[in-house]
N, CA, C and O atoms as CSV, one atom per row, in Angstrom:
chain,resi,resn,atom,element,x,y,z
A,1,MET,N,N,36.667,15.099,-5.315
A,1,MET,CA,C,36.165,14.109,-6.353
A,1,MET,C,C,34.904,13.627,-6.191
A,1,MET,O,O,34.586,13.102,-5.123
A,2,THR,N,N,34.034,13.742,-7.221
A,2,THR,CA,C,32.830,13.249,-7.157
A,2,THR,C,C,32.446,11.770,-7.520
A,2,THR,O,O,32.930,11.419,-8.596
A,3,GLU,N,N,31.773,10.921,-6.947
A,3,GLU,CA,C,31.477,9.764,-7.673
A,3,GLU,C,C,30.018,9.663,-8.205
A,3,GLU,O,O,28.913,9.809,-7.683
A,4,ARG,N,N,30.513,9.315,-9.604
A,4,ARG,CA,C,29.315,9.306,-10.312
A,4,ARG,C,C,29.399,8.293,-11.655
A,4,ARG,O,O,30.527,7.906,-11.962
A,5,VAL,N,N,28.575,7.970,-12.244
A,5,VAL,CA,C,28.610,6.839,-13.414
A,5,VAL,C,C,28.957,7.821,-14.728
A,5,VAL,O,O,28.331,8.804,-15.127
A,6,PRO,N,N,30.029,7.281,-15.194
A,6,PRO,CA,C,30.244,8.100,-16.538
A,6,PRO,C,C,29.328,7.862,-17.621
A,6,PRO,O,O,28.827,6.739,-17.680
A,7,ALA,N,N,29.001,8.769,-18.542
A,7,ALA,CA,C,27.923,8.587,-19.540
A,7,ALA,C,C,28.458,7.340,-20.354
A,7,ALA,O,O,29.672,7.148,-20.425
A,8,GLY,N,N,27.648,6.582,-20.906
A,8,GLY,CA,C,27.641,5.331,-21.383
A,8,GLY,C,C,28.228,3.817,-20.793
A,8,GLY,O,O,28.455,2.724,-21.310
A,9,PHE,N,N,28.329,4.351,-19.523
A,9,PHE,CA,C,28.709,2.924,-18.440
A,9,PHE,C,C,27.680,1.996,-18.485
A,9,PHE,O,O,26.499,2.321,-18.368
A,10,ILE,N,N,28.157,0.578,-18.687
A,10,ILE,CA,C,27.345,-0.414,-18.732
A,10,ILE,C,C,27.441,-1.314,-17.557
A,10,ILE,O,O,28.211,-2.265,-17.689
A,11,PRO,N,N,26.778,-1.191,-16.381
A,11,PRO,CA,C,27.027,-1.922,-15.141
A,11,PRO,C,C,27.405,-3.372,-15.416
A,11,PRO,O,O,26.607,-3.963,-16.143
A,12,GLU,N,N,28.318,-3.975,-15.042
A,12,GLU,CA,C,28.566,-5.450,-14.992
A,12,GLU,C,C,28.949,-6.206,-13.751
A,12,GLU,O,O,29.567,-5.511,-12.944
A,13,ALA,N,N,28.737,-7.469,-13.388
A,13,ALA,CA,C,28.828,-8.127,-12.046
A,13,ALA,C,C,30.574,-7.884,-11.615
A,13,ALA,O,O,31.526,-7.538,-12.315
A,14,GLY,N,N,30.499,-8.153,-10.504
A,14,GLY,CA,C,32.043,-7.793,-9.946
A,14,GLY,C,C,32.495,-6.220,-9.584
A,14,GLY,O,O,33.464,-5.862,-8.915
A,15,ILE,N,N,31.520,-5.433,-10.216
A,15,ILE,CA,C,32.109,-4.077,-9.949
A,15,ILE,C,C,31.639,-3.348,-8.608
A,15,ILE,O,O,30.460,-3.102,-8.355
A,16,SER,N,N,32.607,-3.070,-7.869
A,16,SER,CA,C,32.250,-2.224,-6.527
A,16,SER,C,C,32.279,-1.003,-6.463
A,16,SER,O,O,31.702,-0.553,-5.472
A,17,ARG,N,N,32.878,-0.028,-7.361
A,17,ARG,CA,C,33.242,1.204,-6.969
A,17,ARG,C,C,33.201,2.103,-8.402
A,17,ARG,O,O,33.160,1.590,-9.520
A,18,ILE,N,N,33.214,3.076,-8.219
A,18,ILE,CA,C,33.266,4.108,-9.642
A,18,ILE,C,C,33.978,5.476,-9.235
A,18,ILE,O,O,33.655,6.214,-8.305
A,19,LYS,N,N,34.839,5.614,-9.985
A,19,LYS,CA,C,35.262,7.011,-9.619
A,19,LYS,C,C,35.547,7.776,-11.021
A,19,LYS,O,O,36.130,7.188,-11.932
A,20,ALA,N,N,35.125,9.061,-11.141
A,20,ALA,CA,C,35.620,9.780,-12.478
A,20,ALA,C,C,35.886,11.134,-11.870
A,20,ALA,O,O,35.642,11.511,-10.723
A,21,LEU,N,N,36.559,11.933,-13.097
A,21,LEU,CA,C,36.933,13.251,-12.744
A,21,LEU,C,C,35.735,14.320,-12.633
A,21,LEU,O,O,34.711,14.079,-13.272
A,22,GLU,N,N,35.798,15.289,-11.988
A,22,GLU,CA,C,34.727,16.329,-11.914
A,22,GLU,C,C,34.656,16.763,-12.899
A,22,GLU,O,O,35.741,16.752,-13.481
A,23,GLY,N,N,33.253,17.505,-13.864
A,23,GLY,CA,C,33.217,18.047,-14.753
A,23,GLY,C,C,32.812,17.523,-16.027
A,23,GLY,O,O,33.358,16.459,-16.320
A,24,ASP,N,N,31.997,17.990,-16.862
A,24,ASP,CA,C,31.297,17.467,-17.850
A,24,ASP,C,C,32.299,17.493,-18.967
A,24,ASP,O,O,32.283,16.594,-19.807
A,25,ASP,N,N,33.147,18.446,-19.021
A,25,ASP,CA,C,34.283,18.760,-20.354
A,25,ASP,C,C,35.472,18.098,-20.172
A,25,ASP,O,O,36.436,18.246,-20.923
A,26,GLN,N,N,35.452,17.248,-19.044
A,26,GLN,CA,C,36.899,16.438,-18.783
A,26,GLN,C,C,37.290,15.488,-20.138
A,26,GLN,O,O,36.429,14.742,-20.605
A,27,ILE,N,N,38.251,15.543,-20.562
A,27,ILE,CA,C,38.898,14.858,-21.720
A,27,ILE,C,C,39.283,13.213,-21.171
A,27,ILE,O,O,39.146,12.164,-21.801
A,28,ARG,N,N,39.796,13.417,-19.806
A,28,ARG,CA,C,40.491,12.376,-19.238
A,28,ARG,C,C,39.446,11.812,-18.289
A,28,ARG,O,O,38.950,12.603,-17.487
A,29,THR,N,N,39.061,10.579,-18.278
A,29,THR,CA,C,38.230,9.583,-17.249
A,29,THR,C,C,38.737,8.690,-16.992
A,29,THR,O,O,39.208,7.927,-17.836
A,30,GLY,N,N,38.817,8.447,-15.323
A,30,GLY,CA,C,39.648,7.324,-14.708
A,30,GLY,C,C,38.782,6.690,-13.826
A,30,GLY,O,O,38.115,7.413,-13.086
A,31,VAL,N,N,38.641,5.301,-13.747
A,31,VAL,CA,C,37.584,4.680,-12.986
A,31,VAL,C,C,38.544,3.550,-12.054
A,31,VAL,O,O,39.644,3.219,-12.496
A,32,VAL,N,N,38.126,3.092,-10.973
A,32,VAL,CA,C,38.980,2.227,-10.342
A,32,VAL,C,C,37.759,0.944,-9.912
A,32,VAL,O,O,36.651,1.208,-9.444
A,33,ARG,N,N,38.173,-0.192,-10.145
A,33,ARG,CA,C,37.063,-1.177,-10.215
A,33,ARG,C,C,37.890,-2.362,-9.385
A,33,ARG,O,O,39.064,-2.666,-9.598
A,34,GLU,N,N,37.087,-2.910,-8.474
A,34,GLU,CA,C,37.529,-3.918,-7.837
A,34,GLU,C,C,36.673,-5.411,-8.258
A,34,GLU,O,O,35.450,-5.360,-8.125
A,35,ALA,N,N,37.258,-6.672,-8.737
A,35,ALA,CA,C,36.772,-7.854,-8.902
A,35,ALA,C,C,37.156,-8.928,-8.202
A,35,ALA,O,O,38.119,-8.805,-7.445
A,36,GLN,N,N,36.474,-10.197,-8.320
A,36,GLN,CA,C,37.090,-11.451,-7.832
A,36,GLN,C,C,36.951,-12.710,-9.106
A,36,GLN,O,O,35.829,-13.016,-9.510
A,37,THR,N,N,37.907,-13.220,-9.538
A,37,THR,CA,C,38.095,-13.996,-10.126
A,37,THR,C,C,37.926,-15.664,-9.462
A,37,THR,O,O,38.590,-15.935,-8.461
A,38,ILE,N,N,37.124,-16.601,-10.000
A,38,ILE,CA,C,37.288,-17.728,-9.254
A,38,ILE,C,C,37.151,-19.353,-10.391
A,38,ILE,O,O,36.277,-19.707,-11.183
A,39,ASP,N,N,38.111,-19.823,-10.075
A,39,ASP,CA,C,38.096,-20.943,-10.983
A,39,ASP,C,C,38.272,-20.735,-12.456
A,39,ASP,O,O,37.616,-21.327,-13.313
A,40,GLY,N,N,39.289,-19.774,-12.704
A,40,GLY,CA,C,39.536,-19.643,-14.034
A,40,GLY,C,C,38.381,-18.568,-14.871
A,40,GLY,O,O,38.357,-18.242,-16.058
A,41,SER,N,N,37.557,-18.221,-13.848
A,41,SER,CA,C,36.431,-17.228,-14.975
A,41,SER,C,C,37.276,-15.993,-15.561
A,41,SER,O,O,38.449,-15.664,-15.387
A,42,THR,N,N,36.303,-15.470,-16.273
A,42,THR,CA,C,36.653,-14.067,-16.839
A,42,THR,C,C,35.493,-13.290,-16.274
A,42,THR,O,O,34.370,-13.764,-16.102
A,43,VAL,N,N,35.906,-11.896,-15.964
A,43,VAL,CA,C,34.995,-11.148,-15.046
A,43,VAL,C,C,35.009,-9.611,-15.866
A,43,VAL,O,O,36.080,-9.009,-15.785
A,44,PRO,N,N,34.106,-9.066,-16.498
A,44,PRO,CA,C,34.174,-7.766,-17.512
A,44,PRO,C,C,34.290,-6.830,-16.041
A,44,PRO,O,O,33.616,-7.151,-15.063
A,45,VAL,N,N,35.154,-5.731,-16.017
A,45,VAL,CA,C,35.428,-4.876,-14.972
A,45,VAL,C,C,35.050,-3.432,-15.442
A,45,VAL,O,O,34.937,-2.541,-14.599
A,46,PHE,N,N,34.840,-3.171,-16.851
A,46,PHE,CA,C,34.482,-1.914,-17.270
A,46,PHE,C,C,34.017,-2.135,-18.787
A,46,PHE,O,O,34.523,-2.956,-19.552
A,47,SER,N,N,33.065,-1.346,-19.061
A,47,SER,CA,C,32.387,-1.600,-20.075
A,47,SER,C,C,31.871,0.058,-20.560
A,47,SER,O,O,31.372,0.827,-19.738
A,48,LYS,N,N,32.063,0.387,-21.849
A,48,LYS,CA,C,31.799,1.859,-22.525
A,48,LYS,C,C,31.320,1.470,-23.973
A,48,LYS,O,O,31.921,0.776,-24.793
A,49,ALA,N,N,30.114,2.072,-24.092
A,49,ALA,CA,C,29.646,1.996,-25.183
A,49,ALA,C,C,30.177,3.174,-26.258
A,49,ALA,O,O,30.067,4.251,-25.673
A,50,LEU,N,N,30.655,3.351,-27.469
A,50,LEU,CA,C,31.217,3.993,-28.187
A,50,LEU,C,C,30.187,4.542,-29.233
A,50,LEU,O,O,29.349,3.821,-29.776
A,51,LYS,N,N,30.313,5.767,-29.445
A,51,LYS,CA,C,29.424,6.231,-30.334
A,51,LYS,C,C,30.060,6.725,-31.699
A,51,LYS,O,O,31.243,7.059,-31.635
A,52,ASP,N,N,29.471,6.806,-32.838
A,52,ASP,CA,C,30.274,6.683,-34.191
A,52,ASP,C,C,30.917,8.171,-34.185
A,52,ASP,O,O,30.292,9.230,-34.129
A,53,GLY,N,N,32.237,8.002,-34.252
A,53,GLY,CA,C,33.323,9.394,-34.440
A,53,GLY,C,C,34.050,9.515,-33.160
A,53,GLY,O,O,34.930,10.374,-33.097
A,54,GLU,N,N,33.786,8.711,-32.041
A,54,GLU,CA,C,34.577,8.934,-30.960
A,54,GLU,C,C,35.667,7.852,-31.120
A,54,GLU,O,O,35.485,6.782,-31.701
A,55,ALA,N,N,36.989,8.306,-30.456
A,55,ALA,CA,C,38.351,7.500,-30.411
A,55,ALA,C,C,38.672,7.935,-29.212
A,55,ALA,O,O,38.462,9.079,-28.809
A,56,PHE,N,N,39.374,6.731,-28.378
A,56,PHE,CA,C,40.101,7.170,-27.318
A,56,PHE,C,C,41.058,6.012,-27.001
A,56,PHE,O,O,41.063,4.819,-27.303
A,57,ASN,N,N,41.911,6.849,-26.238
A,57,ASN,CA,C,43.519,6.059,-25.905
A,57,ASN,C,C,42.968,5.356,-24.423
A,57,ASN,O,O,42.596,6.079,-23.499
A,58,ILE,N,N,42.967,4.022,-24.336
A,58,ILE,CA,C,42.459,3.504,-23.089
A,58,ILE,C,C,43.894,2.895,-22.580
A,58,ILE,O,O,44.782,2.427,-23.292
A,59,GLU,N,N,43.877,3.024,-21.223
A,59,GLU,CA,C,45.049,2.560,-20.528
A,59,GLU,C,C,44.788,2.071,-19.037
A,59,GLU,O,O,44.535,2.771,-18.056
A,60,VAL,N,N,44.928,0.559,-19.128
A,60,VAL,CA,C,44.472,-0.354,-17.947
A,60,VAL,C,C,45.656,-0.783,-16.915
A,60,VAL,O,O,46.607,-1.457,-17.310
A,61,THR,N,N,45.561,-0.441,-15.856
A,61,THR,CA,C,46.540,-0.689,-14.836
A,61,THR,C,C,46.045,-1.931,-13.668
A,61,THR,O,O,45.250,-1.634,-12.777
A,62,GLY,N,N,46.533,-3.135,-13.776
A,62,GLY,CA,C,45.669,-3.742,-12.832
A,62,GLY,C,C,46.952,-4.456,-11.612
A,62,GLY,O,O,48.171,-4.475,-11.781
A,63,ARG,N,N,46.237,-4.941,-10.517
A,63,ARG,CA,C,46.825,-5.680,-9.282
A,63,ARG,C,C,45.973,-6.869,-9.054
A,63,ARG,O,O,44.779,-6.783,-8.768
A,64,ALA,N,N,46.573,-7.899,-9.179
A,64,ALA,CA,C,45.977,-9.193,-8.605
A,64,ALA,C,C,46.730,-9.803,-7.672
A,64,ALA,O,O,47.944,-9.646,-7.548
A,65,PHE,N,N,46.059,-10.481,-7.023
A,65,PHE,CA,C,46.274,-11.117,-5.476
A,65,PHE,C,C,45.654,-12.285,-5.328
A,65,PHE,O,O,44.448,-12.353,-5.566
A,66,GLU,N,N,46.374,-13.402,-4.908
A,66,GLU,CA,C,45.535,-14.713,-4.191
A,66,GLU,C,C,46.079,-14.618,-3.147
A,66,GLU,O,O,47.290,-14.475,-2.980
A,67,VAL,N,N,45.061,-14.701,-2.144
A,67,VAL,CA,C,45.308,-14.831,-0.685
A,67,VAL,C,C,46.011,-16.198,-0.250
A,67,VAL,O,O,46.923,-16.309,0.569
A,68,ALA,N,N,45.393,-17.205,-0.970
A,68,ALA,CA,C,45.467,-18.548,-0.604
A,68,ALA,C,C,47.514,-18.840,-0.686
A,68,ALA,O,O,48.326,-19.367,0.074
A,69,THR,N,N,47.582,-18.267,-1.810
A,69,THR,CA,C,49.133,-18.575,-2.221
A,69,THR,C,C,50.187,-17.519,-1.801
A,69,THR,O,O,51.324,-17.765,-1.397
A,70,GLY,N,N,49.554,-16.171,-1.985
A,70,GLY,CA,C,50.297,-14.871,-1.989
A,70,GLY,C,C,50.974,-14.275,-3.196
A,70,GLY,O,O,51.768,-13.335,-3.235
A,71,ASP,N,N,50.495,-15.017,-4.174
A,71,ASP,CA,C,50.973,-14.641,-5.670
A,71,ASP,C,C,50.559,-13.416,-5.989
A,71,ASP,O,O,49.369,-13.174,-5.791
A,72,THR,N,N,51.265,-12.551,-6.450
A,72,THR,CA,C,50.819,-11.225,-7.043
A,72,THR,C,C,51.181,-10.865,-8.611
A,72,THR,O,O,52.200,-11.235,-9.194
A,73,GLN,N,N,50.163,-10.092,-9.141
A,73,GLN,CA,C,50.652,-9.883,-10.636
A,73,GLN,C,C,50.391,-8.198,-10.709
A,73,GLN,O,O,49.497,-7.679,-10.041
A,74,PHE,N,N,51.111,-7.563,-11.433
A,74,PHE,CA,C,50.866,-6.057,-11.486
A,74,PHE,C,C,51.209,-6.019,-13.210
A,74,PHE,O,O,52.290,-6.368,-13.685
A,75,LYS,N,N,50.016,-5.507,-14.023
A,75,LYS,CA,C,49.991,-5.645,-15.338
A,75,LYS,C,C,49.626,-4.222,-15.912
A,75,LYS,O,O,49.114,-3.453,-15.099
A,76,LYS,N,N,49.831,-3.728,-17.295
A,76,LYS,CA,C,49.402,-2.609,-17.934
A,76,LYS,C,C,49.173,-2.899,-19.042
A,76,LYS,O,O,49.925,-3.774,-19.472
A,77,GLU,N,N,48.470,-2.554,-19.693
A,77,GLU,CA,C,47.754,-2.606,-21.107
A,77,GLU,C,C,47.240,-1.118,-21.684
A,77,GLU,O,O,46.331,-0.439,-21.207
A,78,VAL,N,N,47.942,-0.855,-22.655
A,78,VAL,CA,C,47.752,0.572,-23.464
A,78,VAL,C,C,47.022,0.344,-25.039
A,78,VAL,O,O,47.641,-0.206,-25.950
A,79,GLY,N,N,46.159,0.659,-25.133
A,79,GLY,CA,C,45.697,0.705,-26.745
A,79,GLY,C,C,44.828,1.651,-26.944
A,79,GLY,O,O,44.471,2.399,-26.034
A,80,GLY,N,N,44.317,1.745,-28.345
A,80,GLY,CA,C,43.219,2.765,-28.876
A,80,GLY,C,C,42.046,2.012,-29.202
A,80,GLY,O,O,42.017,0.794,-29.373
A,81,VAL,N,N,40.977,2.889,-29.288
A,81,VAL,CA,C,39.666,2.307,-29.684
A,81,VAL,C,C,38.919,3.351,-30.269
A,81,VAL,O,O,38.808,4.445,-29.715
A,82,ASN,N,N,38.245,3.001,-31.674
A,82,ASN,CA,C,37.514,4.003,-32.208
A,82,ASN,C,C,36.198,3.470,-32.786
A,82,ASN,O,O,36.051,2.248,-32.824
A,83,ALA,N,N,35.302,4.214,-33.206
A,83,ALA,CA,C,33.949,4.139,-33.659
A,83,ALA,C,C,33.891,4.785,-35.012
A,83,ALA,O,O,33.973,6.012,-35.081
A,84,THR,N,N,33.738,3.962,-36.230
A,84,THR,CA,C,33.850,4.789,-37.377
A,84,THR,C,C,32.932,4.015,-38.525
A,84,THR,O,O,33.215,2.880,-38.911
A,85,GLY,N,N,31.647,4.872,-39.085
A,85,GLY,CA,C,31.013,4.492,-39.809
A,85,GLY,C,C,30.118,2.995,-38.986
A,85,GLY,O,O,29.994,1.875,-39.481
A,86,GLY,N,N,29.663,3.421,-37.775
A,86,GLY,CA,C,28.885,2.533,-37.306
A,86,GLY,C,C,29.530,1.174,-36.557
A,86,GLY,O,O,28.842,0.298,-36.033
A,87,THR,N,N,30.963,1.184,-36.616
A,87,THR,CA,C,31.820,-0.213,-36.288
A,87,THR,C,C,32.755,0.328,-35.285
A,87,THR,O,O,33.348,1.360,-35.596
A,88,ALA,N,N,32.967,-0.163,-34.215
A,88,ALA,CA,C,34.126,-0.124,-33.582
A,88,ALA,C,C,35.013,-1.094,-33.411
A,88,ALA,O,O,34.722,-2.288,-33.338
A,89,ALA,N,N,36.303,-0.551,-33.331
A,89,ALA,CA,C,37.518,-1.567,-33.268
A,89,ALA,C,C,38.433,-1.175,-32.413
A,89,ALA,O,O,38.418,-0.021,-31.986
A,90,ILE,N,N,39.323,-2.028,-32.050
A,90,ILE,CA,C,40.653,-1.800,-31.446
A,90,ILE,C,C,41.618,-1.112,-32.479
A,90,ILE,O,O,41.736,-1.657,-33.576
A,91,VAL,N,N,42.168,-0.205,-32.274
A,91,VAL,CA,C,43.301,0.396,-33.246
A,91,VAL,C,C,44.780,-0.439,-33.196
A,91,VAL,O,O,45.606,-0.348,-32.288
A,92,GLY,N,N,44.857,-1.023,-34.047
A,92,GLY,CA,C,46.647,-1.790,-33.986
A,92,GLY,C,C,46.386,-3.051,-32.793
A,92,GLY,O,O,45.316,-3.577,-32.485
A,93,THR,N,N,47.438,-3.256,-32.384
A,93,THR,CA,C,47.451,-4.291,-31.176
A,93,THR,C,C,47.911,-3.616,-30.054
A,93,THR,O,O,49.035,-3.131,-29.925
A,94,PRO,N,N,46.913,-3.599,-29.165
A,94,PRO,CA,C,47.353,-3.212,-27.524
A,94,PRO,C,C,48.935,-3.478,-27.095
A,94,PRO,O,O,49.570,-4.473,-27.444
A,95,THR,N,N,49.363,-2.585,-26.414
A,95,THR,CA,C,50.784,-3.076,-25.658
A,95,THR,C,C,50.444,-3.401,-24.313
A,95,THR,O,O,49.768,-2.698,-23.562
A,96,VAL,N,N,51.038,-4.694,-24.010
A,96,VAL,CA,C,50.862,-5.279,-22.891
A,96,VAL,C,C,52.308,-5.349,-21.971
A,96,VAL,O,O,53.271,-6.018,-22.347
A,97,VAL,N,N,52.304,-4.647,-20.861
A,97,VAL,CA,C,53.540,-4.521,-20.217
A,97,VAL,C,C,53.311,-5.525,-18.704
A,97,VAL,O,O,52.515,-5.230,-17.812
A,98,ASP,N,N,54.047,-6.514,-18.704
A,98,ASP,CA,C,54.037,-7.199,-17.622
A,98,ASP,C,C,55.114,-6.575,-16.519
A,98,ASP,O,O,56.331,-6.754,-16.545
A,99,LEU,N,N,54.378,-5.811,-15.561
A,99,LEU,CA,C,55.345,-4.842,-14.605
A,99,LEU,C,C,55.878,-5.759,-13.487
A,99,LEU,O,O,57.060,-5.535,-13.228
A,100,SER,N,N,55.318,-6.710,-12.780
A,100,SER,CA,C,55.939,-7.736,-12.366
A,100,SER,C,C,55.212,-8.729,-11.753
A,100,SER,O,O,54.111,-8.317,-11.390
A,101,GLU,N,N,55.416,-9.855,-11.511
A,101,GLU,CA,C,54.608,-11.067,-10.958
A,101,GLU,C,C,55.332,-12.174,-10.597
A,101,GLU,O,O,56.449,-12.348,-11.084
A,102,ASP,N,N,54.877,-12.917,-9.846
A,102,ASP,CA,C,55.129,-14.230,-9.328
A,102,ASP,C,C,54.722,-15.315,-10.230
A,102,ASP,O,O,53.810,-15.364,-11.055
A,103,ALA,N,N,55.669,-16.230,-9.859
A,103,ALA,CA,C,55.702,-17.325,-11.139
A,103,ALA,C,C,54.228,-18.104,-11.206
A,103,ALA,O,O,53.637,-18.653,-12.136
A,104,GLY,N,N,53.899,-17.901,-9.788
A,104,GLY,CA,C,52.220,-18.448,-9.960
A,104,GLY,C,C,51.133,-17.743,-10.603
A,104,GLY,O,O,49.996,-18.185,-10.773
A,105,ALA,N,N,51.575,-16.616,-10.944
A,105,ALA,CA,C,50.563,-15.610,-11.399
A,105,ALA,C,C,50.637,-15.554,-13.021
A,105,ALA,O,O,49.793,-14.956,-13.688
A,106,ALA,N,N,51.605,-16.162,-13.510
A,106,ALA,CA,C,51.720,-15.997,-15.084
A,106,ALA,C,C,50.741,-16.352,-15.747
A,106,ALA,O,O,50.769,-15.968,-16.916
A,107,ALA,N,N,49.717,-17.055,-15.389
A,107,ALA,CA,C,48.481,-17.450,-16.465
A,107,ALA,C,C,47.262,-16.134,-16.322
A,107,ALA,O,O,46.406,-15.861,-17.163
A,108,TRP,N,N,47.460,-15.548,-15.183
A,108,TRP,CA,C,46.481,-14.396,-14.843
A,108,TRP,C,C,46.464,-13.237,-16.168
A,108,TRP,O,O,47.484,-13.077,-16.839
A,109,ASP,N,N,45.516,-12.658,-16.380
A,109,ASP,CA,C,45.521,-11.923,-17.804
A,109,ASP,C,C,44.524,-10.601,-17.391
A,109,ASP,O,O,43.764,-10.665,-16.425
A,110,ILE,N,N,44.631,-9.423,-18.238
A,110,ILE,CA,C,43.631,-8.138,-18.264
A,110,ILE,C,C,43.364,-8.104,-19.768
A,110,ILE,O,O,44.375,-8.083,-20.470
A,111,THR,N,N,42.286,-8.097,-20.332
A,111,THR,CA,C,41.996,-7.833,-21.922
A,111,THR,C,C,41.328,-6.799,-22.322
A,111,THR,O,O,40.580,-6.305,-21.478
A,112,ILE,N,N,41.365,-6.266,-23.451
A,112,ILE,CA,C,40.632,-5.150,-23.880
A,112,ILE,C,C,39.955,-5.958,-25.076
A,112,ILE,O,O,40.578,-6.715,-25.819
A,113,THR,N,N,38.548,-5.679,-25.156
A,113,THR,CA,C,37.964,-5.877,-26.066
A,113,THR,C,C,36.682,-5.278,-26.750
A,113,THR,O,O,35.725,-4.849,-26.105
A,114,VAL,N,N,36.749,-5.290,-27.960
A,114,VAL,CA,C,35.543,-4.568,-28.757
A,114,VAL,C,C,34.444,-5.351,-29.429
A,114,VAL,O,O,34.816,-6.044,-30.377
A,115,ALA,N,N,33.245,-5.375,-29.142
A,115,ALA,CA,C,32.274,-6.115,-29.852
A,115,ALA,C,C,31.040,-5.291,-29.775
A,115,ALA,O,O,30.764,-4.692,-28.735
A,116,THR,N,N,30.291,-5.236,-30.826
A,116,THR,CA,C,28.788,-4.696,-30.872
A,116,THR,C,C,29.097,-3.205,-30.267
A,116,THR,O,O,28.450,-2.753,-29.323
A,117,ASN,N,N,30.048,-2.564,-30.846
A,117,ASN,CA,C,30.173,-1.253,-30.536
A,117,ASN,C,C,30.557,-0.795,-29.177
A,117,ASN,O,O,30.570,0.406,-28.910
A,118,ILE,N,N,30.936,-1.902,-28.124
A,118,ILE,CA,C,31.133,-1.713,-26.713
A,118,ILE,C,C,32.629,-2.407,-26.335
A,118,ILE,O,O,32.984,-3.571,-26.525
A,119,VAL,N,N,33.299,-1.405,-25.798
A,119,VAL,CA,C,34.826,-1.653,-25.320
A,119,VAL,C,C,34.673,-2.105,-23.885
A,119,VAL,O,O,34.188,-1.412,-22.990
A,120,THR,N,N,35.079,-3.190,-23.772
A,120,THR,CA,C,34.977,-3.975,-22.543
A,120,THR,C,C,36.582,-4.364,-21.898
A,120,THR,O,O,37.477,-4.828,-22.604
A,121,VAL,N,N,36.706,-4.107,-20.612
A,121,VAL,CA,C,38.123,-4.813,-19.735
A,121,VAL,C,C,37.603,-6.144,-19.184
A,121,VAL,O,O,36.524,-6.369,-18.637
A,122,ASN,N,N,38.506,-6.883,-19.423
A,122,ASN,CA,C,38.239,-8.160,-18.879
A,122,ASN,C,C,39.425,-8.537,-17.798
A,122,ASN,O,O,40.592,-8.279,-18.095
A,123,VAL,N,N,39.139,-9.077,-16.695
A,123,VAL,CA,C,40.121,-9.815,-16.019
A,123,VAL,C,C,39.767,-11.084,-16.140
A,123,VAL,O,O,38.595,-11.422,-16.306
A,124,ILE,N,N,40.973,-12.087,-16.050
A,124,ILE,CA,C,40.877,-13.673,-16.361
A,124,ILE,C,C,41.938,-14.405,-15.267
A,124,ILE,O,O,43.151,-14.345,-15.069
A,125,GLY,N,N,40.896,-15.067,-14.721
A,125,GLY,CA,C,41.708,-15.920,-13.361
A,125,GLY,C,C,42.350,-17.134,-14.036
A,125,GLY,O,O,42.431,-17.242,-15.259
A,126,GLU,N,N,42.830,-18.096,-13.109
A,126,GLU,CA,C,42.940,-19.381,-13.415
A,126,GLU,C,C,42.430,-20.553,-12.329
A,126,GLU,O,O,42.266,-20.472,-11.112
A,127,ALA,N,N,42.249,-21.648,-13.231
A,127,ALA,CA,C,41.669,-22.911,-13.064
A,127,ALA,C,C,42.092,-22.963,-11.314
A,127,ALA,O,O,43.137,-22.407,-10.976
A,128,ALA,N,N,41.317,-23.579,-10.367
A,128,ALA,CA,C,41.270,-23.830,-9.172
A,128,ALA,C,C,41.880,-22.921,-8.300
A,128,ALA,O,O,42.417,-23.374,-7.289
A,129,HIS,N,N,41.896,-21.205,-8.609
A,129,HIS,CA,C,42.391,-20.166,-7.757
A,129,HIS,C,C,41.562,-19.265,-7.647
A,129,HIS,O,O,40.847,-19.164,-8.644
A,130,THR,N,N,41.280,-18.315,-6.570
A,130,THR,CA,C,40.442,-17.262,-6.390
A,130,THR,C,C,41.300,-16.299,-6.295
A,130,THR,O,O,42.251,-16.434,-5.525
A,131,ILE,N,N,41.175,-15.357,-6.907
A,131,ILE,CA,C,42.106,-14.086,-7.342
A,131,ILE,C,C,41.067,-12.630,-7.112
A,131,ILE,O,O,39.943,-12.356,-7.531
A,132,ASP,N,N,41.867,-12.029,-6.406
A,132,ASP,CA,C,41.394,-10.805,-5.878
A,132,ASP,C,C,42.014,-9.565,-6.889
A,132,ASP,O,O,43.225,-9.407,-7.043
A,133,TRP,N,N,41.094,-8.813,-7.475
A,133,TRP,CA,C,41.688,-7.514,-8.651
A,133,TRP,C,C,41.447,-6.499,-8.438
A,133,TRP,O,O,40.319,-6.294,-7.988
A,134,THR,N,N,42.208,-5.533,-8.608
A,134,THR,CA,C,41.907,-4.091,-8.368
A,134,THR,C,C,42.747,-3.536,-9.894
A,134,THR,O,O,43.922,-3.705,-10.220
A,135,VAL,N,N,41.589,-2.804,-10.654
A,135,VAL,CA,C,41.816,-2.467,-11.848
A,135,VAL,C,C,41.848,-0.989,-12.230
A,135,VAL,O,O,40.696,-0.560,-12.165
A,136,ARG,N,N,42.760,0.014,-12.624
A,136,ARG,CA,C,42.319,1.539,-12.973
A,136,ARG,C,C,42.165,1.288,-14.562
A,136,ARG,O,O,42.833,0.533,-15.268
A,137,VAL,N,N,41.122,2.112,-14.912
A,137,VAL,CA,C,41.082,2.333,-16.340
A,137,VAL,C,C,40.844,3.749,-16.537
A,137,VAL,O,O,39.948,4.362,-15.957
A,138,GLU,N,N,41.813,4.359,-17.519
A,138,GLU,CA,C,41.772,5.568,-17.925
A,138,GLU,C,C,41.604,5.563,-19.466
A,138,GLU,O,O,42.267,4.792,-20.159
A,139,LEU,N,N,40.471,6.663,-20.131
A,139,LEU,CA,C,40.055,6.975,-21.160
A,139,LEU,C,C,40.537,8.288,-21.566
A,139,LEU,O,O,40.150,9.245,-20.894
A,140,THR,N,N,41.292,8.490,-22.523
A,140,THR,CA,C,41.935,9.826,-22.931
A,140,THR,C,C,41.399,10.425,-24.075
A,140,THR,O,O,41.849,11.497,-24.479
C-alpha cells in the first residue's frame, strides 16, 4: 500500500495519517484518520470536493475512546453523495448504526455533511471531555 493524498483531498486540523488503495483507476478509496475532540468540539476528519457528475457511496466507521473515563463508542454511518448541475448533496438520509457504546459515550457523534460542493465527515465530542477518535472513510 502506498501513502498518498487522494485527488480532491482538502487537509483539515486533527488529521494524522492518510492511506489510499494503489492505482489511479481504483473505484474504492479508503482513508484512516485520527483526531481528538476537546470540550465538545467538532473536528473535520475528511473532506472531498465533488465534481459535477460524481456520485459516491460513503461509509464511515469510527471508534471513540476517552482515557479519563474508559468510555468507548463504535459507530457506522453509511450514505450517498452526488453533485449534479453544480450542486452537491447528500442523497436521502444516511443510515447511522450505533454498533456499541458505553452509557457515557451516548452524546458523541460522527456526521456526514455537504456544503459548497464539499463532502465532510466530522467527529463531535462532549463538553468537559477529551475524546480520541479513529475513523475510517470509504468511498465507492
